[in-house]
C-alpha positions in Angstrom: 48.9 -16.3 47.6 50.9 -16.5 44.1 51.3 -20.5 45.5 47.4 -20.5 46.1 47.1 -18.8 43.2 48.7 -21.9 41.5 47.6 -25.1 43.8 44.4 -24.0 43.6 44.6 -23.2 40.4 42.9 -19.1 40.3 43.9 -18.9 36.8 41.8 -21.6 35.0 39.5 -20.4 37.7 39.1 -17.5 36.3 39.1 -18.8 32.4 36.1 -21.6 32.9 33.8 -18.7 34.9 31.0 -16.0 32.5 31.2 -13.6 34.8 33.5 -12.3 37.3 32.8 -10.1 40.3 35.6 -7.1 42.0 34.5 -4.7 44.4 36.9 -2.3 42.5 38.5 -1.2 40.3 42.1 -2.8 42.0 40.6 -5.6 41.8 39.5 -6.0 38.7 43.0 -5.4 37.9 44.0 -8.7 39.3 41.6 -10.7 37.4 43.1 -9.1 34.2 46.8 -9.9 35.6 45.2 -13.9 35.9 43.8 -14.2 32.3 40.0 -13.0 33.1 38.7 -11.6 29.5 37.2 -7.8 28.2 33.8 -7.7 29.7 34.7 -11.6 32.5 34.9 -8.6 35.1 32.3 -6.4 36.4 32.7 -4.2 39.1 30.3 -3.8 41.7 30.7 -2.1 44.4 30.0 -3.2 48.6 27.3 -2.1 50.0 25.3 -2.0 53.2 21.8 -1.9 54.3 20.7 2.6 54.2 17.3 1.0 56.4 20.4 1.6 59.3 20.9 4.0 58.9 18.0 6.7 58.4 17.9 7.3 62.1 20.6 8.0 63.4 20.9 7.7 67.2 21.8 11.2 68.6 25.4 12.0 69.6 27.5 11.4 72.9 26.5 7.9 74.3 29.4 6.1 72.8 31.8 8.7 74.1 30.7 9.0 77.4 30.7 5.0 78.5 34.3 5.1 77.3 35.3 8.7 79.1 36.3 10.8 75.8 34.6 14.3 76.5 32.0 16.0 73.5 34.3 18.6 72.6 37.9 16.0 72.0 37.9 15.5 68.9 38.0 11.6 68.0 39.3 9.2 65.2 37.5 6.1 65.9 38.6 2.0 63.8 36.2 -0.9 64.2 37.8 -4.4 62.8 39.7 -6.7 64.1 43.1 -6.4 65.7 45.6 -7.7 63.2 49.1 -6.7 61.6 47.7 -5.9 58.2 45.3 -3.6 59.9 47.9 -1.4 60.1 47.1 -0.1 64.2 50.6 0.8 64.5 50.7 3.5 62.3 47.4 4.7 62.9 48.8 5.0 66.6 51.3 6.8 64.9 50.0 9.8 62.7 47.8 10.2 66.0 51.0 10.9 68.3 52.1 13.4 64.9 48.3 14.4 65.0 48.7 15.4 68.6 51.2 18.2 67.7 49.1 20.1 67.3 45.8 19.1 68.8 46.9 18.3 71.8 43.2 16.2 73.0 43.1 13.7 69.9 41.9 11.0 70.8 41.5 7.4 69.6 38.4 4.9 69.7 39.8 1.2 68.6 37.0 -1.3 68.9 37.1 -5.1 68.0 38.5 -8.2 68.6 42.4 -9.2 69.0 43.9 -11.4 66.8 47.3 -10.7 67.2 47.9 -7.2 67.3 46.9 -6.0 70.8 49.6 -6.2 72.7 51.4 -4.7 69.9 48.7 -1.4 70.3 49.0 -1.6 74.3 53.1 -1.6 74.3 52.8 1.6 71.5 50.4 3.4 73.4 52.1 3.2 76.0 55.9 4.2 74.0 54.4 7.3 72.5 52.7 8.0 75.3 49.8 8.0 74.8 47.4 6.3 77.1 45.4 9.9 78.0 44.0 9.7 74.9 43.2 6.1 73.3 40.4 4.0 73.7 40.3 -0.3 73.3 37.1 -1.4 73.2 35.2 -4.9 72.9 33.6 -5.7 70.1 30.0 -3.8 68.5 27.3 -4.7 66.8 24.5 -3.9 65.1 23.4 -0.3 67.3 26.4 -0.2 69.3 28.6 0.1 66.2 27.0 2.8 64.9 26.3 5.1 68.0 30.5 5.1 67.4 30.7 6.1 64.1 28.1 9.2 65.0 30.5 9.6 68.2 33.4 9.9 65.9 34.5 12.9 63.9 36.6 10.6 62.1 36.5 6.5 61.1 39.8 5.2 59.7 42.0 2.7 58.1 45.9 2.4 57.5 45.1 -1.6 56.4 48.9 -2.2 54.7 47.6 -5.5 52.6 44.5 -4.9 50.0 41.9 -6.0 51.5 39.4 -3.4 48.9 36.4 -1.9 49.9 36.2 -1.2 54.0 32.8 -2.7 55.2 33.5 -0.3 58.5 34.7 2.1 56.1 30.9 1.6 54.4 28.9 2.3 57.1 31.3 4.9 58.8 29.6 7.1 55.6 26.2 6.1 55.8 26.1 6.9 59.5 27.6 10.7 57.9 31.0 10.4 59.3 34.6 10.8 57.1 37.1 8.7 56.8 40.5 8.2 56.7 41.4 5.0 55.4 44.7 4.4 53.0 44.7 3.4 49.4 45.0 -1.0 50.9 41.0 -0.3 51.9 40.1 2.0 50.0 35.9 3.4 49.6 35.7 4.1 45.5 35.3 8.1 44.9 35.8 9.1 48.1 37.4 11.9 48.2 36.1 12.4 44.5 32.4 12.3 46.5 33.8 13.9 50.1 34.1 11.9 52.0 37.1 11.6 53.2 41.0 11.2 51.8 43.0 8.1 50.5 46.5 7.9 51.5 49.6 6.6 51.7 50.4 3.4 54.0 52.4 5.6 56.1 52.3 8.1 59.5 
């Protein structure tokens, strides 16, 4: 990242900008470290189109499709299967949680960008075969159904990517989130939308 900033003269771009938009206070601090002046940075949080969530579907069809009983606690992840998404941390956390919640289930929805093999191997190593469902990417109404059917939405990102769009959609569907600091929704805990945690199981 530092090499990118040098090659593309990020500091010069920051200095030349009339205004800079940051999604979160963390991103604003990064811009300040790159030389942004007082008042130059404006924080505008990531949003979703609320019209898509005005009428939510009844709970159940997503669970039925992936073979999860309606009464089982279900943790959902939707996104890229990429090393920075912390799917290993999420699976290890699920293995720990199953000591207290023996019927906990996890649905991982998305497309492989380098971590699918690890996910399958770790699922076997942690004896989570009966708990984990790996589901192809879902869009629009199908993803909303998944959010509605989940009890918790979780992302354990290990690299800062600022606000998680999928988490915002989960919240719009009424599903609480457990997120790492690297992808937190600003004010999530204060607003009662879930928890922000360290990136460890």
